[in-house]
MIDO-146559 format. One line per 8 residues: number of its first residue (from 1); their letters; for each residue x, y, z of N, C-alpha, C. Coordinates in steps of 0.1 Angstrom, whole numbers, always signed. Example, Ala and Ser with C-alpha at 12.3 -4.5 7.8 and 13.67 -1.06 7.14 Angstrom:
BEGIN
1 = as = +132,-57,+78,+123,-45,+78,+132,-33,+78; +128,-22,+71,+137,-11,+71,+129,+0,+79 .
//
This chain:
BEGIN
1 = mapqsrnr = -145,+1152,+1668,-134,+1159,+1674,-123,+1149,+1679; -127,+1137,+1682,-117,+1127,+1687,-107,+1124,+1676; -110,+1122,+1663,-100,+1119,+1653,-90,+1131,+1651; -95,+1143,+1652,-86,+1155,+1651,-76,+1155,+1662; -80,+1152,+1674,-71,+1153,+1686,-60,+1141,+1684; -64,+1130,+1679,-55,+1119,+1677,-44,+1123,+1666; -49,+1130,+1656,-39,+1135,+1646,-29,+1145,+1652; -34,+1154,+1660,-25,+1163,+1666,-15,+1156,+1675 .
9 = fkvalila = -19,+1146,+1682,-10,+1138,+1691,+0,+1131,+1683; -4,+1125,+1671,+5,+1118,+1662,+16,+1128,+1657; +11,+1140,+1653,+20,+1150,+1647,+30,+1154,+1658; +25,+1157,+1670,+34,+1161,+1681,+44,+1150,+1684; +40,+1137,+1684,+49,+1126,+1687,+59,+1125,+1676; +56,+1126,+1663,+65,+1125,+1652,+75,+1137,+1653; +71,+1149,+1656,+80,+1160,+1658,+90,+1158,+1669; +85,+1153,+1680,+94,+1150,+1692,+104,+1140,+1688 .
17 = fffflill = +100,+1130,+1681,+109,+1119,+1676,+120,+1125,+1668; +117,+1133,+1658,+127,+1139,+1649,+136,+1149,+1657; +131,+1156,+1666,+139,+1165,+1674,+149,+1157,+1682; +145,+1146,+1689,+155,+1138,+1696,+165,+1131,+1687; +160,+1127,+1675,+169,+1121,+1666,+180,+1131,+1661; +176,+1143,+1659,+186,+1153,+1655,+196,+1156,+1666; +192,+1156,+1679,+201,+1157,+1690,+211,+1146,+1691; +207,+1134,+1687,+216,+1123,+1688,+225,+1121,+1677 .
25 = lpesvrgd = +224,+1129,+1666,+233,+1128,+1655,+247,+1131,+1659; +257,+1124,+1653,+271,+1128,+1656,+274,+1142,+1651; +285,+1147,+1656,+289,+1161,+1653,+293,+1162,+1638; +298,+1151,+1632,+302,+1152,+1618,+291,+1153,+1609; +279,+1148,+1613,+267,+1150,+1604,+261,+1163,+1606; +261,+1169,+1619,+255,+1182,+1621,+264,+1193,+1616; +277,+1191,+1614,+286,+1201,+1610,+289,+1211,+1621; +294,+1206,+1632,+297,+1214,+1643,+309,+1224,+1640 .
33 = rrrnslee = +307,+1236,+1645,+317,+1246,+1642,+330,+1244,+1650; +330,+1237,+1661,+341,+1235,+1669,+351,+1225,+1663; +346,+1218,+1653,+354,+1207,+1647,+367,+1213,+1641; +367,+1225,+1635,+379,+1230,+1629,+390,+1233,+1639; +386,+1239,+1650,+396,+1242,+1661,+401,+1229,+1667; +393,+1218,+1668,+399,+1206,+1673,+408,+1200,+1663; +406,+1201,+1650,+415,+1196,+1640,+428,+1203,+1641; +428,+1216,+1643,+440,+1224,+1644,+448,+1220,+1656 .
41 = krvmigsk = +442,+1216,+1667,+449,+1212,+1679,+455,+1198,+1677; +449,+1189,+1669,+455,+1176,+1666,+467,+1176,+1657; +470,+1187,+1651,+481,+1188,+1641,+494,+1186,+1648; +495,+1191,+1661,+508,+1190,+1668,+511,+1176,+1671; +523,+1171,+1668,+527,+1158,+1671,+538,+1158,+1681; +538,+1149,+1691,+549,+1149,+1701,+545,+1156,+1714; +555,+1156,+1722,+552,+1163,+1735,+557,+1177,+1735; +553,+1185,+1745,+557,+1198,+1746,+568,+1200,+1757 .
49 = ppacrnkc = +576,+1209,+1755,+587,+1211,+1765,+582,+1215,+1779; +588,+1210,+1790,+584,+1214,+1803,+587,+1228,+1806; +580,+1233,+1816,+583,+1247,+1822,+595,+1245,+1831; +606,+1250,+1828,+618,+1248,+1836,+621,+1259,+1846; +611,+1266,+1850,+613,+1277,+1860,+616,+1270,+1874; +626,+1275,+1880,+630,+1270,+1894,+633,+1255,+1894; +637,+1249,+1884,+641,+1235,+1884,+656,+1233,+1884; +664,+1243,+1882,+678,+1241,+1880,+686,+1246,+1892 .
57 = mkckpcta = +680,+1246,+1904,+686,+1250,+1917,+693,+1263,+1916; +686,+1274,+1912,+691,+1287,+1911,+701,+1290,+1901; +704,+1280,+1892,+713,+1282,+1880,+705,+1288,+1869; +710,+1298,+1862,+703,+1305,+1851,+713,+1306,+1839; +708,+1305,+1827,+694,+1303,+1823,+691,+1288,+1823; +679,+1285,+1828,+674,+1271,+1828,+665,+1269,+1816; +669,+1260,+1807,+661,+1258,+1795,+657,+1244,+1793; +647,+1241,+1786,+642,+1228,+1782,+650,+1222,+1771 .
65 = tvvvpnhk = +654,+1210,+1772,+663,+1203,+1762,+658,+1189,+1760; +659,+1185,+1747,+655,+1171,+1744,+668,+1162,+1746; +666,+1151,+1754,+677,+1142,+1757,+675,+1129,+1751; +685,+1124,+1744,+684,+1110,+1738,+694,+1101,+1746; +688,+1092,+1754,+697,+1083,+1762,+705,+1074,+1753; +717,+1069,+1758,+725,+1059,+1751,+717,+1046,+1751; +717,+1040,+1739,+710,+1026,+1738,+720,+1017,+1731; +720,+1005,+1735,+729,+995,+1729,+721,+984,+1722 .
73 = sqddsyyl = +709,+986,+1720,+701,+975,+1714,+704,+975,+1699; +701,+964,+1692,+703,+963,+1678,+692,+970,+1670; +681,+973,+1676,+670,+980,+1669,+673,+995,+1669; +678,+1000,+1659,+681,+1014,+1658,+670,+1023,+1653; +659,+1016,+1650,+647,+1024,+1645,+639,+1031,+1656; +641,+1026,+1668,+634,+1032,+1679,+644,+1038,+1690; +642,+1050,+1693,+650,+1055,+1704,+641,+1065,+1712; +642,+1064,+1725,+634,+1072,+1734,+639,+1086,+1736 .
81 = lswkcrcg = +630,+1096,+1734,+633,+1110,+1736,+627,+1114,+1749; +634,+1122,+1757,+628,+1128,+1769,+632,+1142,+1771; +624,+1149,+1778,+627,+1163,+1781,+634,+1165,+1795; +644,+1173,+1795,+652,+1176,+1808,+653,+1191,+1808; +656,+1196,+1820,+659,+1210,+1822,+674,+1211,+1822; +680,+1221,+1815,+695,+1222,+1814,+699,+1235,+1818; +710,+1236,+1825,+717,+1248,+1829,+732,+1246,+1828; +738,+1252,+1818,+752,+1249,+1816,+754,+1235,+1811 .
89 = dkffqp = +763,+1227,+1818,+764,+1213,+1814,+757,+1204,+1823; +748,+1209,+1831,+741,+1200,+1841,+726,+1199,+1836; +721,+1187,+1839,+707,+1184,+1836,+699,+1181,+1848; +687,+1186,+1848,+678,+1184,+1860,+665,+1179,+1855; +658,+1171,+1865,+644,+1166,+1862,+634,+1178,+1862; +626,+1178,+1852,+615,+1189,+1852,+604,+1187,+1862 .
//
C-alpha cells in the first residue's frame, strides 16, 4: 500500500503544480474576455474636454474649447494644446 499512496501524492502534487502554473499565465495566453474592451478604450488618443459647469462665473453657455498658446520658438512641429472653458470672448480655467 505504501507505493500506491506515494503515487497518489505525486499525482496530486503534479496537478497542483499545473493548476498554479495556469493561474500565473499572462492574460494574452489565457485569452481573457476583458481584453477586447480594454483595446477599445485604448483607441482614444488625446485628452478629453473638461466639464465646464459653473466655471464661467454665471456666464452661459460655458463650453470647453481647445486653446493653442502663441509660441515664438523655431520648432513649429510641436505646439501645446490645452483645454479652457469659454463663454463669449472670455476664457476661464476648468
